[in-house]
N, C-alpha and C positions, 0 to 999 in steps of 0.2 A: 717157071711153073707157079701158078697161083695157089694159095692156101684156100681150102674149102672148109668152113667151120659151120657147126650147128647154129640154128637160129638163136638159141639161148646164149651161146658164147658170143655171137656177133652182137646181139643186143647189149650184153654186158660190156663188151669192149667199146661200143658206141656211147653208152651211158657214162662211162668213165672218161670219155674224151680221147681215148687212145686211137680210135678209128672214126673217121668222118663218114657220113651217109654216102658221100660221093665215092668212097673207096669200097663200098659194098654192092655186090650185084647178086640178086636172087638166082639160085641155080638148084633146081630140084625141090623136093618137098622139105621145107624147114632147113635149108642149107643156103649159105651165102659164100660167094667167092670174093676174096679180097683182091684189090687192084695189084698190079705187078709191083709197084713201088712199095706198097704196104707189106706185101708178102716178102719182098726182099729184106725189108727192115725187121720183120719178125724172124726171118731165117738167120740174119746176122746178129740178132739179139737186141738191137736198138729199141724196137717197139716194146719188147718184153721188159727191158730195163725201165722204160717210161711207165709201163703198166705197174711194175713193182713199186715204182716211186709214188704213184697216186693211190695205191691201196693203203688203208689205215695201218699205221705202224711201219710203213715202208720207209726205206732209207735210200736216198739218191746219192749219198756221198761216195760210196764205193762204185756206184753205177755211172758216175759222171765221167769216168775215164774210158767208157766203151768206145770202140773204134768204129767210125762210120764207113768202113770199107766192106766189100763183099768177097774178099779173098779168103781162102781156107784158114790162113794164119790169123786173120782178124776175127773170123767166126770162132775159131778155137779160143782165142784170148777172151772174147766177149762172153762166150758160154762158160768159160772157167770163172769169170767174174760173177756171173749170174747164179751159178750152182749153189753157193752157200745160202743165198736168200731164198731160192726155190726149195731147197731142202728144209729150211726153217719153216716154210709155209706148207710143208707136207707133200711136195712134189718130188717124186723119186726119178732120178735120171742116172742109170748105170753107165759105166764106161763105154759099153757097146752102143748105147743110145746116143751118147755124145759124139762118137765117131760117125754115126749115121747123120746126125744133124750137121756136123762140119762138112760131110760129103754132099749135103744138099737134100736130104730126105725130108720133104715137107710134111709127110704123115707123122713123123715123130714130133715136129714142132706143133702140129695140130693137137697131138696127144698131150703135150705139155700144157697147152692152153686149156684143154678140157680138164686135166687134173687140177690146174690152178683155179679154174672156175668152180669146180666141185669142192675143193678145199675151202675156198672163200665162201661159198654158199653154206657149207657146214658150219663155218664160223659166224655166219650172219652178216658178212660184209660183201656179198656178191656184187652189189651195185652202188655201194655207198661211197660218195666222194666227200660228203660232209654230213652233218646230222640233220639235214632237211629232207623231208619225205612228202610226197604227194600220195594221198591214200596210204596204202600199205607198200607201195612200190618205191624203192629208193631211186631218185633220178638226179641226184647231185644238188648243188647249191643253187637251185633255181627258185627265186622268189618273185621275179617280175617277168612279164612277157618279153621285155627287152633283153633279158639274159639268155633266152632260148637260142638253140642252134638249128632247130628243125621245126617243120610244121607240126609234127606230133608233140614235141615238147611245148610249143606255143599253145596248142589246144589244151594240153594237160594242165599247164599253169593257169590258163584262163578259167578252165572248169574248176580248178581248185580254189581260185580266188572267188569265183561266183558262188560256189557251194559250201565253202568253208571246210 
């Protein structure tokens, strides 16, 4: 089953480089469905570990041991590794939620992403990968058109360069 996330969360994940444009499909009003592979990697915790690693103050040392398997045992191990970092960032996951995640409840994973996005937005780091900004919207360390990954980023960088 694919994860369906709000447009703000999908854009945040894309700006941080955790999800590529090709892995997002619009579905409904302001909602995006993630590809099957991306959804599976969020369910087992791999993509969430990558997300936590790219956020400011993130540490990938303890998250480097995440297991790339989709078995319940691997999901349990990965989510146990992620819990301290998520708790530190203000995301609460009680034991019942963890059981549901391990059992494959994608709605709980979407809720975790929503909580993390909200916590990062409150801290002012919702889209920041580096200290480079275009206008008031953080878009990552993009200084040249050659650094962009999508048509939207290309136009934004070109406009920024032209308009200062």
